[in-house]
C-alpha positions as a printed NumPy array, in Angstrom:
array([[ 62.102, 115.438,  54.383],
       [ 62.412, 112.109,  56.104],
       [ 61.066, 111.541,  59.596],
       [ 64.437, 109.995,  60.445],
       [ 67.219, 112.533,  60.557],
       [ 69.562, 112.629,  57.616],
       [ 71.851, 115.186,  59.25 ],
       [ 75.389, 114.388,  60.306],
       [ 75.729, 114.193,  64.097],
       [ 79.501, 114.781,  64.004],
       [ 79.17 , 118.06 ,  62.059],
       [ 78.172, 121.434,  63.472],
       [ 74.928, 123.158,  62.585],
       [ 76.744, 125.413,  60.103],
       [ 78.716, 122.523,  58.61 ],
       [ 75.469, 120.649,  57.916],
       [ 74.111, 123.694,  56.053],
       [ 77.334, 123.954,  54.029],
       [ 77.33 , 120.25 ,  53.213],
       [ 73.718, 120.124,  52.057],
       [ 73.967, 123.459,  50.26 ],
       [ 76.79 , 121.933,  48.217],
       [ 74.702, 118.84 ,  47.477],
       [ 71.846, 121.072,  46.317],
       [ 74.251, 122.843,  43.938],
       [ 74.155, 126.237,  45.629],
       [ 77.072, 128.615,  45.166],
       [ 79.288, 129.432,  48.151],
       [ 77.683, 132.852,  48.34 ],
       [ 74.153, 131.39 ,  48.3  ],
       [ 75.126, 128.888,  50.999],
       [ 76.601, 131.642,  53.163],
       [ 73.582, 133.954,  52.741],
       [ 70.946, 131.267,  53.255],
       [ 72.771, 129.75 ,  56.213],
       [ 72.928, 133.143,  57.901],
       [ 69.242, 133.803,  57.187],
       [ 68.152, 130.402,  58.48 ],
       [ 70.346, 130.646,  61.588],
       [ 68.732, 134.014,  62.337],
       [ 65.234, 132.684,  61.704],
       [ 65.82 , 129.668,  63.965],
       [ 67.563, 131.763,  66.614],
       [ 70.607, 129.459,  66.341],
       [ 73.336, 132.08 ,  65.841],
       [ 74.899, 131.445,  69.249],
       [ 74.821, 127.66 ,  68.69 ],
       [ 75.919, 127.626,  65.046],
       [ 79.221, 125.87 ,  65.828],
       [ 77.625, 123.306,  68.13 ],
       [ 78.01 , 119.679,  67.055],
       [ 74.615, 118.094,  66.364],
       [ 74.993, 115.272,  68.851],
       [ 75.051, 117.963,  71.576],
       [ 71.84 , 119.77 ,  70.655],
       [ 68.258, 118.955,  71.748],
       [ 66.038, 116.733,  69.604],
       [ 63.608, 119.578,  68.874],
       [ 66.447, 121.69 ,  67.493],
       [ 67.501, 118.82 ,  65.239],
       [ 63.975, 118.643,  63.819],
       [ 63.98 , 122.382,  63.107],
       [ 67.406, 122.117,  61.538],
       [ 66.405, 119.133,  59.382],
       [ 63.436, 121.054,  58.006],
       [ 65.556, 124.149,  57.385],
       [ 68.169, 122.114,  55.526],
       [ 65.364, 120.587,  53.422],
       [ 64.168, 124.039,  52.298],
       [ 67.49 , 125.853,  52.026],
       [ 67.564, 125.415,  48.238],
       [ 64.049, 126.91 ,  48.087],
       [ 62.149, 123.99 ,  46.534],
       [ 58.623, 124.59 ,  45.276],
       [ 57.334, 121.554,  47.198],
       [ 58.57 , 119.737,  50.31 ],
       [ 57.174, 116.303,  51.1  ],
       [ 57.107, 115.577,  54.803],
       [ 57.077, 112.097,  56.296],
       [ 54.95 , 112.347,  59.443],
       [ 54.895, 116.182,  59.264],
       [ 53.392, 116.687,  62.706],
       [ 55.828, 114.357,  64.461],
       [ 58.055, 116.593,  66.554],
       [ 57.775, 119.74 ,  64.411],
       [ 56.462, 122.705,  66.323],
       [ 53.588, 124.677,  64.714],
       [ 55.706, 127.743,  63.946],
       [ 58.287, 125.775,  61.966],
       [ 55.523, 123.829,  60.183],
       [ 53.989, 127.067,  58.889]])
């Protein structure tokens, strides 16, 4: 996970999950299930259709980390892991 955001500012939160889920080779069903689970975990259900350029920086950091783990990798390498990531998300 890069310190600089690799998310697309002109896509919604859900669209970013769908896009990256496709890149990671997840099936449509896996993308749908994992997106729903991550939106619930982040408490982003009400904002799921919000375009990224309209959400706070802290939310973008949480979303970037969630996108990085949505394909359930065994290891995630973080660039500057404490920079802007709240302790709950880091755990």
